[in-house]
C-alpha positions as CSV (number, residue, x, y, z in Angstrom):
1,M,-48.0,6.7,-43.5
2,D,-48.6,7.0,-47.2
3,L,-46.6,9.6,-49.4
4,R,-49.1,12.4,-49.3
5,Q,-49.6,12.1,-45.6
6,F,-46.0,12.5,-45.1
7,L,-45.5,15.2,-47.4
8,M,-48.4,17.0,-45.7
9,C,-47.3,16.5,-42.0
10,L,-43.6,17.8,-43.4
11,S,-45.4,21.0,-44.8
12,L,-47.5,21.6,-41.6
13,C,-44.1,21.2,-39.5
14,T,-42.4,23.4,-41.7
15,A,-45.2,26.0,-41.3
16,F,-45.4,25.4,-37.7
17,A,-41.6,25.7,-37.1
18,L,-41.6,29.1,-39.2
19,S,-44.6,30.7,-37.0
20,K,-42.6,30.6,-34.3
21,P,-41.2,34.0,-34.0
22,T,-38.0,33.7,-32.0
23,E,-36.9,30.7,-33.9
24,K,-34.1,30.7,-36.4
25,K,-34.2,28.8,-39.8
26,D,-30.9,27.9,-40.8
27,R,-30.0,27.5,-44.8
28,V,-26.1,27.3,-44.4
29,H,-24.7,24.0,-44.8
30,H,-21.6,23.5,-42.6
31,E,-19.2,20.5,-42.4
32,P,-20.0,18.9,-39.3
33,Q,-17.4,18.7,-36.7
34,L,-15.3,15.6,-36.2
35,S,-16.0,14.9,-32.6
36,D,-17.6,16.6,-29.8
37,K,-14.7,15.6,-27.5
38,D,-11.7,18.0,-26.8
39,H,-8.5,17.4,-29.0
40,N,-6.2,17.0,-26.4
41,D,-3.8,13.7,-27.0
42,A,-2.3,14.3,-23.6
43,Q,-5.4,13.6,-22.0
44,S,-6.9,10.9,-24.3
45,F,-7.3,9.7,-28.0
46,D,-11.0,10.2,-27.8
47,Y,-11.4,12.9,-30.2
48,D,-8.9,10.8,-32.8
49,H,-11.1,7.8,-32.6
50,D,-14.3,9.6,-33.4
51,A,-12.7,11.4,-36.2
52,F,-11.1,8.1,-37.7
53,L,-14.5,6.0,-37.1
54,G,-17.2,8.0,-36.4
55,A,-18.6,8.3,-33.1
56,E,-20.9,5.3,-32.9
57,E,-18.4,3.0,-34.8
58,A,-15.6,4.1,-32.3
59,K,-17.9,3.0,-29.0
60,S,-17.8,-0.5,-30.5
61,F,-14.0,-0.5,-30.6
62,D,-13.9,0.0,-26.9
63,Q,-15.3,-3.1,-26.1
64,L,-12.6,-5.0,-28.0
65,T,-9.3,-6.5,-26.8
66,P,-6.2,-4.7,-28.2
67,E,-5.7,-7.9,-30.6
68,E,-9.2,-7.6,-32.0
69,S,-8.8,-3.9,-32.4
70,K,-5.4,-4.2,-34.4
71,E,-7.0,-6.8,-36.7
72,R,-10.1,-5.1,-37.4
73,L,-8.0,-1.8,-38.1
74,G,-5.6,-3.5,-40.3
75,K,-8.9,-4.5,-42.2
76,I,-9.7,-1.1,-42.2
77,V,-6.5,0.1,-43.3
78,S,-6.7,-1.9,-46.4
79,K,-9.9,-0.3,-47.4
80,I,-8.3,3.1,-47.1
81,D,-5.3,2.3,-49.4
82,G,-7.3,2.8,-52.6
83,D,-4.5,2.5,-55.0
84,K,-3.3,-0.4,-53.3
85,D,0.2,0.5,-53.2
86,G,0.6,-0.4,-49.8
87,F,0.8,3.0,-48.3
88,V,-1.9,5.3,-46.8
89,T,-1.5,8.9,-47.8
90,V,-2.9,12.1,-46.3
91,D,-5.6,12.2,-49.2
92,E,-6.5,8.8,-48.6
93,L,-6.8,9.4,-45.1
94,K,-8.9,12.4,-45.5
95,D,-11.2,10.8,-48.0
96,W,-11.6,8.1,-45.3
97,I,-12.4,10.3,-42.4
98,K,-15.0,12.1,-44.5
99,F,-16.8,8.9,-45.3
100,A,-16.9,7.8,-41.7
101,Q,-18.3,11.1,-40.6
102,K,-21.0,10.6,-43.3
103,R,-21.5,7.0,-43.0
104,W,-25.1,7.9,-42.1
105,I,-25.6,9.4,-45.6
106,Y,-24.8,6.0,-47.4
107,E,-26.9,4.3,-44.8
108,D,-29.9,6.4,-46.0
109,V,-29.0,5.9,-49.5
110,E,-29.1,2.2,-49.0
111,R,-32.6,2.3,-47.3
112,Q,-34.0,4.5,-50.0
113,W,-32.5,2.5,-52.8
114,K,-34.3,-0.7,-51.9
115,G,-37.6,1.2,-52.2
116,H,-36.7,2.7,-55.8
117,D,-34.5,0.1,-57.4
118,L,-38.1,-1.7,-58.6
119,N,-36.4,-3.9,-61.1
120,E,-33.5,-4.8,-59.0
121,D,-30.8,-4.2,-61.7
122,G,-28.5,-2.4,-59.7
123,L,-29.7,1.0,-61.2
124,V,-32.5,3.6,-60.3
125,S,-34.1,5.2,-63.5
126,W,-36.0,8.3,-63.3
127,E,-39.3,6.2,-64.4
128,E,-38.4,4.2,-61.6
129,Y,-38.3,6.7,-59.0
130,K,-41.1,8.9,-60.1
131,N,-43.3,5.8,-60.0
132,A,-42.1,4.8,-56.6
133,T,-42.4,8.4,-54.9
134,Y,-45.1,9.7,-56.8
135,G,-47.3,7.0,-58.4
136,Y,-50.8,7.2,-57.5
137,V,-50.7,10.9,-56.4
138,L,-50.3,12.2,-59.9
139,D,-53.6,10.2,-61.1
140,D,-55.3,12.7,-58.6
141,P,-55.3,16.2,-60.2
142,D,-56.7,18.0,-56.9
143,P,-55.6,16.3,-53.9
144,D,-57.2,17.0,-50.8
145,D,-54.4,18.6,-48.8
146,G,-53.6,21.1,-51.8
147,F,-49.9,20.2,-51.6
148,N,-48.5,20.6,-55.4
149,Y,-46.8,17.5,-56.1
150,K,-46.6,18.1,-59.9
151,Q,-44.2,21.1,-59.0
152,M,-42.3,18.9,-56.6
153,M,-41.9,16.2,-59.5
154,V,-40.3,18.7,-61.8
155,R,-38.0,20.0,-59.4
156,D,-36.8,16.4,-58.5
157,E,-36.5,15.7,-62.4
158,R,-34.1,18.5,-62.6
159,R,-32.2,17.8,-59.8
160,F,-32.1,13.7,-61.2
161,K,-30.7,15.1,-64.3
162,M,-28.2,17.3,-62.7
163,A,-27.0,14.2,-60.7
164,D,-27.1,12.0,-63.8
165,K,-23.6,12.6,-65.3
166,D,-24.1,10.7,-68.4
167,G,-27.6,12.0,-69.4
168,D,-29.1,8.5,-69.6
169,L,-31.9,9.2,-67.0
170,I,-30.5,6.1,-65.0
171,A,-28.7,6.6,-61.8
172,T,-25.8,4.6,-60.6
173,K,-25.9,4.5,-56.5
174,E,-23.1,7.2,-56.6
175,E,-25.4,9.4,-58.9
176,F,-28.4,8.5,-56.8
177,T,-26.4,9.7,-53.7
178,A,-25.7,13.1,-55.4
179,F,-29.4,13.1,-56.2
180,L,-30.5,12.7,-52.7
181,H,-27.8,14.7,-51.0
182,P,-26.8,17.4,-53.5
183,E,-24.8,19.7,-51.0
184,E,-22.5,16.8,-50.4
185,Y,-21.1,17.1,-54.4
186,E,-19.2,19.7,-55.7
187,Y,-21.0,19.4,-59.2
188,M,-24.2,19.3,-57.5
189,K,-23.8,22.9,-55.9
190,D,-25.4,24.7,-58.6
191,I,-28.9,22.8,-58.1
192,V,-28.5,23.3,-54.4
193,V,-28.4,27.2,-54.8
194,Q,-31.0,27.0,-57.5
195,E,-33.6,25.4,-55.1
196,T,-32.6,28.0,-52.3
197,M,-33.2,30.6,-54.4
198,E,-36.6,29.6,-55.5
199,D,-37.7,29.1,-52.1
200,I,-36.8,32.4,-50.7
201,D,-37.0,34.7,-53.7
202,K,-40.8,35.2,-53.5
203,N,-41.1,38.1,-56.2
204,A,-39.3,35.6,-58.9
205,D,-36.8,38.2,-59.7
206,G,-33.9,36.1,-59.8
207,F,-32.4,37.5,-56.6
208,I,-32.8,37.5,-52.6
209,D,-33.6,40.9,-51.3
210,L,-33.3,41.7,-47.4
211,E,-37.0,41.6,-46.8
212,E,-37.0,37.9,-48.6
213,Y,-33.8,37.0,-46.7
214,I,-35.5,37.8,-43.3
215,G,-38.9,36.7,-44.4
216,D,-37.3,33.1,-45.0
217,M,-36.0,32.6,-41.4
218,Y,-38.6,34.8,-39.2
219,S,-42.0,35.2,-39.1
220,H,-43.4,38.6,-37.6
221,D,-46.8,36.7,-36.5
222,G,-48.1,40.1,-35.5
223,N,-45.1,41.3,-33.3
224,A,-43.9,44.6,-34.1
225,D,-40.5,44.1,-32.0
226,E,-37.9,41.7,-33.6
227,P,-35.8,39.7,-31.6
228,E,-32.0,40.8,-31.4
229,W,-31.0,37.8,-33.8
230,V,-33.1,39.6,-36.4
231,K,-31.5,42.6,-36.4
232,T,-28.0,41.2,-36.4
233,E,-29.2,39.1,-39.4
234,R,-30.1,42.3,-41.0
235,E,-26.8,43.7,-40.4
236,Q,-25.1,40.6,-41.8
237,F,-26.9,41.2,-45.0
238,V,-26.0,44.3,-45.4
239,E,-22.2,44.2,-44.1
240,F,-21.5,40.6,-45.5
241,R,-24.0,38.9,-47.6
242,D,-24.7,41.4,-50.2
243,K,-21.0,41.9,-51.2
244,N,-21.7,44.4,-54.0
245,R,-24.1,46.5,-52.1
246,D,-26.9,46.5,-54.9
247,G,-29.6,45.6,-51.9
248,K,-29.9,41.9,-53.1
249,M,-27.8,38.7,-53.3
250,D,-27.5,37.2,-56.8
251,K,-26.5,33.5,-57.4
252,E,-22.6,33.7,-56.2
253,E,-23.6,35.7,-53.2
254,T,-26.3,33.1,-52.3
255,K,-23.7,30.3,-53.1
256,D,-21.0,31.9,-50.4
257,W,-23.7,32.2,-47.7
258,I,-25.1,28.9,-47.7
259,L,-21.9,26.9,-49.0
260,P,-19.2,28.5,-47.3
261,S,-15.7,27.5,-47.5
262,D,-15.2,26.1,-44.2
263,Y,-11.9,24.9,-42.6
264,D,-11.2,21.3,-43.7
265,H,-11.3,19.7,-40.2
266,A,-10.8,16.2,-42.0
267,E,-7.8,17.3,-43.7
268,A,-6.2,18.6,-40.7
269,E,-7.0,15.3,-38.7
270,A,-5.3,13.6,-41.5
271,R,-2.2,15.2,-41.4
272,H,-2.1,15.3,-37.7
273,L,-2.6,11.1,-37.9
274,V,0.1,10.8,-40.4
275,Y,2.7,13.0,-38.5
276,E,2.1,11.2,-35.2
277,S,2.3,7.4,-36.9
278,D,5.1,8.1,-39.5
279,Q,8.1,6.6,-38.1
280,N,10.3,6.8,-41.0
281,K,9.0,10.3,-42.0
282,D,8.3,9.7,-45.5
283,G,4.9,11.6,-45.6
284,K,2.8,8.5,-45.8
285,L,1.8,5.4,-43.7
286,T,2.3,1.5,-44.0
287,K,-0.3,-0.8,-42.4
288,E,2.4,-1.6,-39.5
289,E,3.1,2.2,-39.0
290,I,-0.7,2.2,-38.5
291,V,-1.4,-0.9,-36.3
292,D,1.8,0.1,-34.3
293,K,0.2,3.0,-33.4
294,Y,-3.4,1.4,-33.3
295,D,-4.3,3.3,-29.9
296,L,-4.1,6.9,-31.6
297,F,-6.6,5.6,-34.3
298,V,-9.0,3.2,-32.7
299,G,-9.9,2.5,-29.0
300,S,-10.0,-0.8,-27.2
301,Q,-10.8,-2.4,-23.6
302,A,-7.0,-1.5,-22.5
303,T,-7.3,2.1,-23.8
304,D,-10.6,2.4,-22.3
305,F,-9.6,1.0,-18.9
306,G,-6.7,3.2,-19.0
307,E,-8.6,6.5,-19.9
308,A,-11.0,5.5,-17.0
309,L,-8.1,5.4,-14.6
310,V,-6.8,8.8,-15.7
311,R,-10.3,10.2,-15.0
312,H,-10.6,8.5,-11.8
313,D,-7.4,10.0,-10.8
314,E,-8.4,13.4,-11.9
315,F,-11.6,12.8,-10.0
């Protein structure tokens, strides 16, 4: 499937989704939960394993012997200790947990990097990205599918320039990650808000009014009666979204809506792991302290078998 077919498919899928009158469109960027398991250390450390490693990686440790788990854990600790001072702090552990939870983002960047670093110099310039992404479609001023690729390219260029901190129109891998996943970076949040407002603000007055807000997530599709969730969203707009009660959302109100300040699950888990493992209570962990408490951080055949016995006894 070439780019034009993909984008056409994407636009049709979006239109189809929006045409369902009972289906809600969600623009809010929430921090994902660290695990779908219960956080109950008295029963098992499954939640902690998922939080520390990511759910998929945690499964791989369950196949290892305790010795193998400890060895791999030790190697991970060396990566977590960013300043190489021999200690793991709460902040370093928090950063690692966030990395582990968002590993899929970095894997996505790696996949796209190979297709856009055309000269293989370890950087992606705007010209490289533009040629790889839009290339031939820009040669056709009137594409058959009617999709406005030039408008999309202008929007991409603006975002690329925002991600490119030094302004040389050449992105490092970190800047390219910010370009592809701007919601993950503090300095990119304004562009996320701007793009969202442009999508929803149909009369282009620089604000989102109530009908634009509802219209973005719900299509009447000829139905006179609105679902209950739509009525609730109307109330949410009036009571909570429109903070200054002027009947519309400005940039700051939109930012509060789509980029809420969520509870920091990663920091809470980092503090929990340090508290449970910090033998000398100095507020930081050595590699030895972590490996001594390895079953809190990672699984193994032994812990997996032990938890299976507990579950069997309960059954």
